[in-house]
N, CA, C and O atoms as a DFTB+ gen file, in Angstrom:
500 C
 N C O
     1  1      82.103     118.159      88.836
     2  2      81.622     118.618      87.553
     3  2      80.371     117.829      87.172
     4  3      80.252     116.640      87.467
     5  1      79.480     118.493      86.536
     6  2      78.221     117.847      86.146
     7  2      78.234     117.504      84.662
     8  3      79.128     117.910      83.919
     9  1      77.238     116.759      84.255
    10  2      77.071     116.457      82.843
    11  2      76.662     117.714      82.097
    12  3      75.965     118.575      82.633
    13  1      77.110     117.805      80.846
    14  2      76.657     118.909      80.006
    15  2      75.219     118.628      79.576
    16  3      74.739     117.500      79.697
    17  1      74.546     119.638      79.083
    18  2      73.170     119.452      78.588
    19  2      73.153     118.447      77.438
    20  3      72.226     117.645      77.329
    21  1      74.166     118.486      76.590
    22  2      74.251     117.547      75.472
    23  2      74.401     116.108      75.979
    24  3      73.749     115.196      75.471
    25  1      75.257     115.912      76.977
    26  2      75.445     114.573      77.539
    27  2      74.159     114.070      78.191
    28  3      73.798     112.903      78.040
    29  1      73.481     114.938      78.905
    30  2      72.197     114.565      79.511
    31  2      71.195     114.161      78.435
    32  3      70.485     113.166      78.583
    33  1      71.140     114.930      77.358
    34  2      70.197     114.638      76.268
    35  2      70.521     113.301      75.603
    36  3      69.615     112.537      75.269
    37  1      71.791     113.023      75.414
    38  2      72.194     111.756      74.790
    39  2      71.799     110.579      75.677
    40  3      71.258     109.587      75.187
    41  1      72.063     110.680      76.969
    42  2      71.693     109.594      77.882
    43  2      70.179     109.390      77.918
    44  3      69.698     108.256      77.905
    45  1      69.440     110.486      77.962
    46  2      67.975     110.408      77.976
    47  2      67.465     109.762      76.677
    48  3      66.572     108.915      76.697
    49  1      68.051     110.180      75.558
    50  2      67.623     109.625      74.270
    51  2      67.966     108.136      74.169
    52  3      67.191     107.352      73.619
    53  1      69.107     107.758      74.692
    54  2      69.493     106.346      74.685
    55  2      68.463     105.514      75.452
    56  3      68.066     104.440      75.002
    57  1      68.038     106.015      76.603
    58  2      67.023     105.311      77.395
    59  2      65.741     105.157      76.578
    60  3      65.171     104.068      76.513
    61  1      65.293     106.236      75.962
    62  2      64.040     106.230      75.210
    63  2      64.097     105.255      74.039
    64  3      63.173     104.465      73.843
    65  1      65.180     105.308      73.260
    66  2      65.206     104.418      72.092
    67  2      65.433     102.965      72.493
    68  3      65.005     102.057      71.781
    69  1      66.100     102.731      73.623
    70  2      66.256     101.354      74.110
    71  2      64.893     100.762      74.466
    72  3      64.590      99.619      74.120
    73  1      64.085     101.546      75.153
    74  2      62.743     101.087      75.522
    75  2      61.888     100.897      74.271
    76  3      61.166      99.908      74.152
    77  1      61.971     101.849      73.340
    78  2      61.185     101.764      72.105
    79  2      61.547     100.518      71.312
    80  3      60.669      99.811      70.818
    81  1      62.845     100.252      71.191
    82  2      63.279      99.081      70.422
    83  2      62.795      97.787      71.069
    84  3      62.318      96.882      70.384
    85  1      62.920      97.707      72.387
    86  2      62.480      96.504      73.092
    87  2      60.968      96.294      72.911
    88  3      60.514      95.173      72.684
    89  1      60.199      97.381      73.015
    90  2      58.743      97.285      72.866
    91  2      58.370      96.858      71.451
    92  3      57.499      96.007      71.267
    93  1      59.028      97.446      70.450
    94  2      58.711      97.087      69.061
    95  2      59.107      95.657      68.736
    96  3      58.402      94.972      67.995
    97  1      60.225      95.199      69.279
    98  2      60.632      93.808      69.048
    99  2      59.595      92.849      69.620
   100  3      59.272      91.831      69.008
   101  1      59.083      93.180      70.783
   102  2      58.043      92.357      71.409
   103  2      56.759      92.398      70.578
   104  3      56.125      91.368      70.348
   105  1      56.383      93.602      70.131
   106  2      55.179      93.750      69.310
   107  2      55.315      93.042      67.964
   108  3      54.353      92.453      67.471
   109  1      56.503      93.098      67.372
   110  2      56.736      92.412      66.099
   111  2      56.517      90.913      66.271
   112  3      55.888      90.273      65.429
   113  1      57.028      90.361      67.349
   114  2      56.842      88.939      67.641
   115  2      55.349      88.607      67.715
   116  3      54.904      87.603      67.159
   117  1      54.581      89.454      68.404
   118  2      53.140      89.228      68.530
   119  2      52.413      89.420      67.199
   120  3      51.503      88.660      66.867
   121  1      52.819      90.441      66.438
   122  2      52.186      90.695      65.133
   123  2      52.386      89.536      64.162
   124  3      51.500      89.221      63.367
   125  1      53.551      88.907      64.233
   126  2      53.837      87.787      63.343
   127  2      52.911      86.602      63.614
   128  3      52.685      85.774      62.733
   129  1      52.387      86.525      64.808
   130  2      51.535      85.402      65.195
   131  2      50.043      85.736      65.166
   132  3      49.204      84.862      65.385
   133  1      49.715      86.993      64.896
   134  2      48.332      87.433      64.926
   135  2      47.795      87.592      63.501
   136  3      48.383      88.323      62.705
   137  1      46.694      86.923      63.168
   138  2      46.140      87.088      61.818
   139  2      45.413      88.441      61.706
   140  3      44.418      88.690      62.387
   141  1      45.933      89.288      60.841
   142  2      45.336      90.601      60.601
   143  2      45.113      90.782      59.107
   144  3      45.824      90.190      58.295
   145  1      44.139      91.591      58.744
   146  2      43.859      91.826      57.329
   147  2      45.035      92.495      56.625
   148  3      45.313      92.192      55.465
   149  1      45.723      93.396      57.308
   150  2      46.858      94.109      56.716
   151  2      48.160      93.741      57.418
   152  3      49.026      94.590      57.630
   153  1      48.287      92.481      57.772
   154  2      49.431      92.030      58.546
   155  2      50.764      92.390      57.889
   156  3      51.674      92.877      58.559
   157  1      50.880      92.157      56.602
   158  2      52.127      92.455      55.895
   159  2      52.507      93.923      56.004
   160  3      53.681      94.257      56.165
   161  1      51.524      94.787      55.916
   162  2      51.765      96.227      56.014
   163  2      52.272      96.593      57.405
   164  3      53.240      97.340      57.541
   165  1      51.619      96.067      58.434
   166  2      52.033      96.356      59.804
   167  2      53.439      95.816      60.083
   168  3      54.266      96.484      60.704
   169  1      53.684      94.601      59.613
   170  2      54.997      94.003      59.822
   171  2      56.080      94.847      59.151
   172  3      57.138      95.083      59.733
   173  1      55.816      95.293      57.941
   174  2      56.787      96.114      57.217
   175  2      57.043      97.432      57.944
   176  3      58.188      97.872      58.054
   177  1      55.990      98.054      58.434
   178  2      56.127      99.313      59.166
   179  2      56.975      99.121      60.426
   180  3      57.866      99.923      60.706
   181  1      56.702      98.080      61.168
   182  2      57.456      97.831      62.400
   183  2      58.903      97.468      62.076
   184  3      59.819      97.934      62.754
   185  1      59.122      96.645      61.051
   186  2      60.495      96.264      60.679
   187  2      61.303      97.475      60.225
   188  3      62.457      97.636      60.621
   189  1      60.708      98.318      59.403
   190  2      61.406      99.532      58.928
   191  2      61.710     100.468      60.092
   192  3      62.774     101.085      60.138
   193  1      60.782     100.568      61.020
   194  2      60.995     101.413      62.190
   195  2      62.132     100.854      63.039
   196  3      62.991     101.607      63.498
   197  1      62.143      99.555      63.248
   198  2      63.234      98.920      63.994
   199  2      64.581      99.145      63.309
   200  3      65.598      99.354      63.970
   201  1      64.575      99.102      61.993
   202  2      65.805      99.340      61.229
   203  2      66.321     100.764      61.477
   204  3      67.515     100.963      61.697
   205  1      65.428     101.742      61.441
   206  2      65.811     103.136      61.688
   207  2      66.282     103.326      63.129
   208  3      67.255     104.039      63.377
   209  1      65.603     102.698      64.065
   210  2      65.998     102.804      65.471
   211  2      67.387     102.198      65.672
   212  3      68.198     102.740      66.423
   213  1      67.660     101.082      65.008
   214  2      68.973     100.446      65.124
   215  2      70.071     101.361      64.593
   216  3      71.152     101.434      65.178
   217  1      69.804     102.059      63.491
   218  2      70.782     103.004      62.950
   219  2      71.018     104.143      63.927
   220  3      72.157     104.554      64.147
   221  1      69.949     104.648      64.508
   222  2      70.059     105.735      65.473
   223  2      70.797     105.261      66.728
   224  3      71.612     105.990      67.293
   225  1      70.503     104.041      67.148
   226  2      71.166     103.464      68.320
   227  2      72.669     103.342      68.065
   228  3      73.471     103.610      68.960
   229  1      73.050     102.946      66.871
   230  2      74.475     102.815      66.537
   231  2      75.176     104.172      66.631
   232  3      76.293     104.264      67.140
   233  1      74.521     105.216      66.143
   234  2      75.103     106.560      66.237
   235  2      75.275     106.991      67.689
   236  3      76.302     107.557      68.063
   237  1      74.268     106.719      68.493
   238  2      74.329     107.113      69.904
   239  2      75.418     106.327      70.630
   240  3      76.165     106.888      71.431
   241  1      75.505     105.038      70.348
   242  2      76.539     104.223      70.997
   243  2      77.934     104.715      70.613
   244  3      78.836     104.762      71.450
   245  1      78.101     105.078      69.349
   246  2      79.392     105.604      68.898
   247  2      79.714     106.906      69.637
   248  3      80.836     107.103      70.103
   249  1      78.720     107.788      69.740
   250  2      78.891     109.053      70.453
   251  2      79.268     108.782      71.909
   252  3      80.187     109.401      72.444
   253  1      78.549     107.851      72.546
   254  2      78.799     107.544      73.950
   255  2      80.207     106.969      74.151
   256  3      80.879     107.294      75.131
   257  1      80.640     106.133      73.239
   258  2      81.982     105.566      73.357
   259  2      83.040     106.657      73.223
   260  3      84.004     106.693      73.988
   261  1      82.855     107.542      72.252
   262  2      83.800     108.643      72.048
   263  2      83.864     109.580      73.248
   264  3      84.910     110.166      73.525
   265  1      82.760     109.720      73.951
   266  2      82.678     110.645      75.083
   267  2      82.710     109.924      76.434
   268  3      82.330     110.486      77.461
   269  1      83.174     108.662      76.413
   270  2      83.347     107.871      77.639
   271  2      82.080     107.854      78.500
   272  3      82.118     108.152      79.694
   273  1      80.959     107.497      77.867
   274  2      79.670     107.472      78.553
   275  2      79.113     106.054      78.570
   276  3      79.277     105.295      77.615
   277  1      78.457     105.714      79.666
   278  2      77.817     104.410      79.794
   279  2      76.581     104.596      80.660
   280  3      76.573     105.421      81.574
   281  1      75.540     103.828      80.371
   282  2      74.327     103.884      81.187
   283  2      73.726     102.486      81.261
   284  3      73.792     101.718      80.301
   285  1      73.141     102.164      82.411
   286  2      72.453     100.887      82.529
   287  2      71.288     101.021      83.499
   288  3      71.329     101.787      84.462
   289  1      70.261     100.254      83.212
   290  2      69.075     100.254      84.076
   291  2      69.393      99.491      85.348
   292  3      69.959      98.399      85.311
   293  1      69.021     100.083      86.472
   294  2      69.256      99.461      87.766
   295  2      68.024      98.710      88.256
   296  3      68.091      97.526      88.588
   297  1      66.890      99.423      88.294
   298  2      65.668      98.797      88.802
   299  2      64.450      99.598      88.366
   300  3      64.557     100.736      87.907
   301  1      63.302      98.976      88.523
   302  2      62.028      99.639      88.290
   303  2      61.069      99.147      89.359
   304  3      60.888      97.944      89.547
   305  1      60.457     100.096      90.058
   306  2      59.539      99.710      91.129
   307  2      58.073      99.813      90.708
   308  3      57.174      99.716      91.543
   309  1      57.840     100.006      89.427
   310  2      56.473     100.165      88.937
   311  2      56.119     101.619      88.701
   312  3      55.357     101.931      87.786
   313  1      56.658     102.505      89.506
   314  2      56.401     103.936      89.346
   315  2      57.604     104.671      88.761
   316  3      57.445     105.590      87.959
   317  1      58.797     104.266      89.161
   318  2      60.026     104.897      88.703
   319  2      60.983     103.847      88.169
   320  3      60.994     102.706      88.630
   321  1      61.793     104.249      87.186
   322  2      62.900     103.421      86.724
   323  2      64.178     104.156      87.103
   324  3      64.273     105.376      86.966
   325  1      65.156     103.397      87.581
   326  2      66.423     103.976      88.017
   327  2      67.526     103.538      87.065
   328  3      67.683     102.353      86.770
   329  1      68.287     104.519      86.593
   330  2      69.402     104.286      85.671
   331  2      70.676     104.846      86.280
   332  3      70.695     105.970      86.782
   333  1      71.739     104.054      86.232
   334  2      73.054     104.528      86.660
   335  2      73.822     104.921      85.410
   336  3      73.730     104.255      84.378
   337  1      74.579     106.003      85.505
   338  2      75.383     106.432      84.369
   339  2      76.795     106.757      84.806
   340  3      77.043     107.106      85.959
   341  1      77.713     106.635      83.864
   342  2      79.115     106.975      84.041
   343  2      79.508     107.830      82.860
   344  3      79.195     107.503      81.715
   345  1      80.187     108.918      83.132
   346  2      80.569     109.835      82.063
   347  2      81.843     110.574      82.463
   348  3      81.867     111.290      83.464
   349  1      82.891     110.396      81.680
   350  2      84.160     111.088      81.920
   351  2      84.671     110.904      83.349
   352  3      85.236     111.833      83.927
   353  1      84.480     109.735      83.914
   354  2      84.958     109.468      85.257
   355  2      83.962     109.806      86.356
   356  3      84.193     109.478      87.520
   357  1      82.879     110.445      86.010
   358  2      81.844     110.783      86.982
   359  2      80.735     109.746      86.895
   360  3      80.540     109.112      85.858
   361  1      80.019     109.582      87.983
   362  2      78.894     108.666      87.971
   363  2      77.716     109.287      88.698
   364  3      77.862     110.154      89.560
   365  1      76.551     108.811      88.315
   366  2      75.343     109.333      88.932
   367  2      74.180     108.396      88.689
   368  3      74.317     107.359      88.041
   369  1      73.037     108.780      89.219
   370  2      71.823     107.979      89.106
   371  2      70.679     108.898      88.698
   372  3      70.545     110.008      89.213
   373  1      69.860     108.425      87.771
   374  2      68.638     109.124      87.375
   375  2      67.446     108.250      87.707
   376  3      67.418     107.063      87.383
   377  1      66.464     108.850      88.355
   378  2      65.177     108.168      88.589
   379  2      64.166     108.882      87.711
   380  3      64.008     110.101      87.781
   381  1      63.481     108.100      86.880
   382  2      62.547     108.681      85.926
   383  2      61.173     108.065      86.134
   384  3      61.040     106.847      86.252
   385  1      60.169     108.903      86.178
   386  2      58.791     108.455      86.335
   387  2      58.400     107.613      85.118
   388  3      58.552     108.061      83.981
   389  1      57.902     106.407      85.347
   390  2      57.584     105.495      84.246
   391  2      56.531     106.050      83.300
   392  3      56.621     105.831      82.091
   393  1      55.534     106.765      83.819
   394  2      54.529     107.338      82.920
   395  2      55.163     108.390      82.006
   396  3      54.755     108.541      80.855
   397  1      56.153     109.112      82.518
   398  2      56.867     110.093      81.699
   399  2      57.677     109.381      80.615
   400  3      57.692     109.808      79.460
   401  1      58.344     108.302      80.994
   402  2      59.107     107.519      80.016
   403  2      58.200     106.978      78.916
   404  3      58.531     107.043      77.733
   405  1      57.054     106.444      79.323
   406  2      56.118     105.884      78.351
   407  2      55.665     106.961      77.360
   408  3      55.572     106.704      76.160
   409  1      55.387     108.151      77.860
   410  2      54.952     109.239      76.982
   411  2      56.074     109.657      76.031
   412  3      55.816     109.936      74.860
   413  1      57.308     109.702      76.519
   414  2      58.436     110.058      75.662
   415  2      58.670     109.002      74.582
   416  3      58.968     109.340      73.437
   417  1      58.536     107.734      74.942
   418  2      58.689     106.650      73.965
   419  2      57.579     106.738      72.916
   420  3      57.833     106.571      71.723
   421  1      56.355     107.001      73.360
   422  2      55.226     107.150      72.439
   423  2      55.477     108.305      71.474
   424  3      55.267     108.157      70.270
   425  1      55.917     109.434      71.978
   426  2      56.207     110.588      71.125
   427  2      57.315     110.272      70.130
   428  3      57.241     110.663      68.966
   429  1      58.334     109.568      70.588
   430  2      59.443     109.185      69.721
   431  2      58.958     108.286      68.588
   432  3      59.294     108.510      67.425
   433  1      58.170     107.271      68.926
   434  2      57.686     106.336      67.904
   435  2      56.699     106.997      66.940
   436  3      56.641     106.628      65.767
   437  1      55.936     107.957      67.418
   438  2      54.985     108.642      66.543
   439  2      55.692     109.358      65.401
   440  3      55.110     109.534      64.331
   441  1      56.938     109.775      65.612
   442  2      57.724     110.381      64.520
   443  2      57.815     109.425      63.337
   444  3      57.717     109.840      62.182
   445  1      58.003     108.146      63.635
   446  2      58.131     107.156      62.571
   447  2      56.775     106.831      61.959
   448  3      56.644     106.720      60.740
   449  1      55.784     106.682      62.802
   450  2      54.475     106.267      62.318
   451  2      53.731     107.384      61.604
   452  3      52.794     107.124      60.849
   453  1      54.141     108.620      61.835
   454  2      53.527     109.746      61.118
   455  2      54.489     110.319      60.092
   456  3      54.218     111.356      59.487
   457  1      55.615     109.642      59.898
   458  2      56.600     109.970      58.871
   459  2      57.254     111.334      59.053
   460  3      57.577     112.012      58.077
   461  1      57.449     111.735      60.320
   462  2      58.216     112.951      60.583
   463  2      59.674     112.664      60.290
   464  3      60.121     111.520      60.372
   465  1      60.410     113.702      59.950
   466  2      61.829     113.529      59.643
   467  2      62.606     113.170      60.897
   468  3      62.323     113.663      61.988
   469  1      63.582     112.311      60.718
   470  2      64.434     111.903      61.822
   471  2      65.412     113.017      62.177
   472  3      65.769     113.841      61.336
   473  1      65.836     113.025      63.431
   474  2      66.802     114.016      63.877
   475  2      68.170     113.374      64.088
   476  3      68.903     113.752      65.002
   477  1      68.513     112.405      63.245
   478  2      69.781     111.722      63.395
   479  2      70.963     112.670      63.297
   480  3      71.961     112.489      63.995
   481  1      70.865     113.683      62.437
   482  2      71.989     114.566      62.197
   483  2      72.423     115.313      63.458
   484  3      73.572     115.745      63.546
   485  1      71.541     115.471      64.420
   486  2      71.888     116.172      65.660
   487  2      72.904     115.384      66.463
   488  3      73.690     115.970      67.208
   489  1      72.903     114.083      66.327
   490  2      73.796     113.245      67.137
   491  2      75.073     112.904      66.409
   492  3      76.014     112.408      67.029
   493  1      75.140     113.149      65.132
   494  2      76.307     112.802      64.344
   495  2      77.410     113.808      64.632
   496  3      77.213     115.010      64.457
   497  1      78.514     113.352      65.050
   498  2      79.595     114.298      65.309
   499  2      80.498     113.785      66.277
   500  3      81.476     114.448      66.622
């Protein structure tokens, strides 16, 4: 049996928001040390975004636990990242092109930076 489209989407989204959160945490650290004219504004934007991502991550983790899903990064060779997943007793591996991942993370973060509405309600359930 294969993963459902919903399960695939949840795993893909988990990967994207994990990368986004890690990148923003790193950027926040750098922003705190960089003198900028609007530093407070940038810091607030990044902190609020991290807060929203954490809420979304909690929903996804809850969904994954309820549906017996787990995913972890295996390796990255510079061009591809490999993720192993387990779902309902099945296991598999996804290899994702890093440039594709970067574009998906950028698109995801742009929702926050351009104040698009969050799609949290899609994962609640």
